[in-house]
N, C-alpha and C positions, 0 to 999 in steps of 0.2 A: 504494500500500500504506500502511495506517495505521501510525503509530508505536506501539511498545509502550508500555504504561501501567504505572506502579507500582500497588501495592495502594491506596495513598492516593489516587491519581488515579482509580482505578476506583470507589472509594467516592464520591468527589466527583462523578463523572459521574452516578451514580445519584441523588444528592441534587439535582443541578442539573436533572435530568429530572423531579423531583417525587416521588421515592420517599421515604417517611418512614423514616429510619434512627435509631432511638431509642438504639442503643448502637453507636457507631462501631467500638469495639474488637472487639466480637463479629462485626460485619460484616467487618472486616479478617481476623480469624481464619478465618472461613468462606471468604473468597476466597483465602486462602493454601492452602486444602485443595481447593477446587473451582475449576477453571479458569473464568475469566470468560466465555470463549467458550461453554463447556458450559452455564453458568448462563444465558447470554443467551437460550437457547431457552425457558426458563421466564419470563424477564423479559418477553418479547414477548407472553406470554399475558395480561399485566396492563397493557399499554401500547399506544399507537397514535401514530404519527408522532413517536417518540422522547419521548413524554410519558406518564408513568404515570397510570393511572386514579385518580381522586380518592380520597384516604384509603388508598391501598395502602401497606402497610408491608413492610419487608424481611423481617420475621418471617412475613408471609402467604406470601411466595414461597418462603422456605426450608421452610415446612411442606409446600407442594406438592412441592418437590424431594425431601424426605424420604419423603413418601407414595409418590412415583414409584419411589424406590429400593427400598422394601419391596414394592411391587407387582411390580416386575421379579423380585425374588427368589422371590416366591410363584409367579409364572407359570413361571419357569425350572424349579422343582421339578416342576410338573405336565406341562410339556412334556417333561421327562425321562421321566416315566411313559409318555407317548405314544410317545416315541422307542423305548424298550425294547420296548413292545408291538409296534410295527410291525416292528422288527428280528426279534423272535421269530417273528412270522407269516411274514416273508420266509423265514427259515431253515427253518421247518417245511414250509410249503406248496410252496415252489419246489424244495427238495431232494427231498422225497418224491414230487412229481409230475413233476419233470424229472430233475435229478440234482444232486449236491453242488457241481459246478463249472459249472453252467449259464451263469454270467456270462461264461465265456470263449468261448461260442458266439455269433457274430454273428447267427445265424438266430433267436435268441430275442429279438432287439431290432429296433426300427423303423428307426433311423437310424445309419448306420455312423460318421459323424463324431462324433456324441454318444457312441456306444459307445467309440470310440478315446480321446476325451477322458476318459471315466470310467476307462478302463483305465490311463491315465497317472496319474490321481489315486490309484487303488488301488495301483499299483506304487510310487508315491512314499511312500505310507503304509507299505507293507511294507518297502521298502529303506531308508527314512530315518527316518520318525517313530517307527515301532514295531519297528525291526530288532532291538533288544536285549531285547525282551520275551520271556520264556520260552516263551510259547505260540506265538510266531512262529518262534523257533529250533527248536521241536519239529517244525515242518513244513518246515524248510529243505531246499531242493532239490525240494520237492513243491508242488502247488497247494493253496491254502487252501480247505477246504470252506466253503460259504456261512455255516454256523453259526459259524465262526470269523471269517470276513471281516467280517460285519456289525458285530462288536465293535470294529473299527478304522475303520469307515465313519462319516462325519459324518451328521447328519440331512439336510443338503443333498445328500450323495452318495446316500443312500437315496431321496430325492425324485427325483433325476435318473435313477437306475436304474429306478425304478418307471415314471416318465413315458415311458421309452424301451422298455419291455417291449411286445411284441406283445400285442394285446387278449386273446388266449386265455390268455396267461401272467398278465396283470393279473387276469383272472377267477379264476385259481387262488388268488389272494390275497384277492379280494373276496368270493367266494361261500362262504367258510368261516366262521370265527369272527368276522371283522370284519363280514360281512353288510352290505356297502355298495356303492353304485354305483361302477363303476371310474372314471368321470370326476370324480365328487365327491371320491373319495380322492386322485386326482391333484392336484386343486386344493387340497385340505386340506393335503396334505404340503408343497406348494409355499409356501403362505402361512404355515403354521406354522413351517416351517424358517426363513423370513425373520423371523418374530417371535422365534424362539429366538435367532437371531443378534443381533437388537436387544437382547434381554435379556442375552446373554452379553457384549456389548461396551458395556454400560451406556448404551444409547441411550435417548432420552426416549420414554416411552410416553404419559404424561399429555397430553391435549389434542392428540394426534397424529392426523392424517388419513392413514391408511396408503394407500400407493400401490396395493397389491394388495387386491382385494376377494374374500372367500370366496364360493364358489358356493352359493347357497341353493336347496334343493328346494322344490317347490310346497307340500309338506306343512309344511315348516319356515316358509315364508313365511306360511302361514295362521296358524301359532302366533304369529308375530311381529306380523302385521297385526292379529290379534285383540287383541293387547296394546298396540295403538297405537304400534307401531314401524314407521316408514316405511323399508322395507329399502333403497330407492334412496338415501335420505339417511344411512342408518346403517351400511351394510355396509363402510365404510372406517374405522369406529371400533372400539375395542377390544372392546366388548361382543359383537359378532358373532364376533370371533375366539374369545372365551371360549365362546360358544355352540357353535361347532364343536369346540372342545376337549372339551366335555362329551359330545358325540356320539361321540368317539373313546375316551374313558375308559370302559372296560368294567366296572370295579370300582365298585359302588355306594357302598362305604365311602369310596373315594377321591373320588367325586363329592361326597358329603356333607361330606367334610373340606375340599374346595376351597371350597365354598359357605360353610362355617363360617369358614374363614380369611379369605375376602373380607369377611364380615360384621364380623369382629374388626378388620380393617384399616380399614374404612369408619367403624366406631365410634371407633377411636383417632384418626382424622383427620376428625372430624365436620364441620370447617369447609371441607373440600375438596369442591368441586362434582363429584360423580361423573357428572353429566350430560355433562361434558366428554369422558368416555370412552364415551359411548353408553348408560350405565345409566339405567333409569327406576325409579320408586318400587317397582314390583312385580317387579323383576329376579329376586328369589329364587324366586318361584313359576314364572317362565319357565324358569329353569335346572333347577328340580326336576321340571318336566314332561318333561324329556329322559330317556328310558329306553332 
């Protein structure tokens, strides 16, 4: 195990590895606020074999760090829109077509073990996390209808519940307002719940190769390939995640707003290489083509 390092030692390590630090006091102030280990994920993007790329400055890396922070905030907002949309469609379609407490019936699900694990998560939320909420107290002694339950379920819980629904129940959700293939929705919810968790926990997004790859339809692959995006090389990068987010956002004003916010962010940080997150020069026209 490595010995802990003081802030002064941390700055000296960076200098010894070839990083240009023009203002040591500013660097020390930054490292007092941002854990060196967290920052190291960004440092690695500008170095190899513990040596920084030539002419790399501390300010260069801090700019990427700040860009990443703002990008996470932006994504978190629009992932929130998607989460509310999916919860709404859950509540509407499954309550009206099955019943309000369908989630208690094992016959509505594929796997009993996964069903039991989710029930434990739900019970924990009801009895511990949200037990003092007025809307939970209102139903005390009774089962929560799905339109109430979804409001205390995480995006991950929703993804787990959907994945375990029998196919006919998945179709109740997919063939209405969402109008999407059941297997694609299963994949989208899974990968986006993981992206949401990364954003919520301040995980690095910039330059990240995501472990999970979104499932891309033949129609969407054609759009991407026509625009010179090699899907097999790019589907672990952020752009493809944003591509599927745009497919799930149903409000055109929200789509336009997301594109506008991305443009503003890229303009603000014009020195940051957006190709590192899978964007290409005509990214805007690709996202605008998703209707």
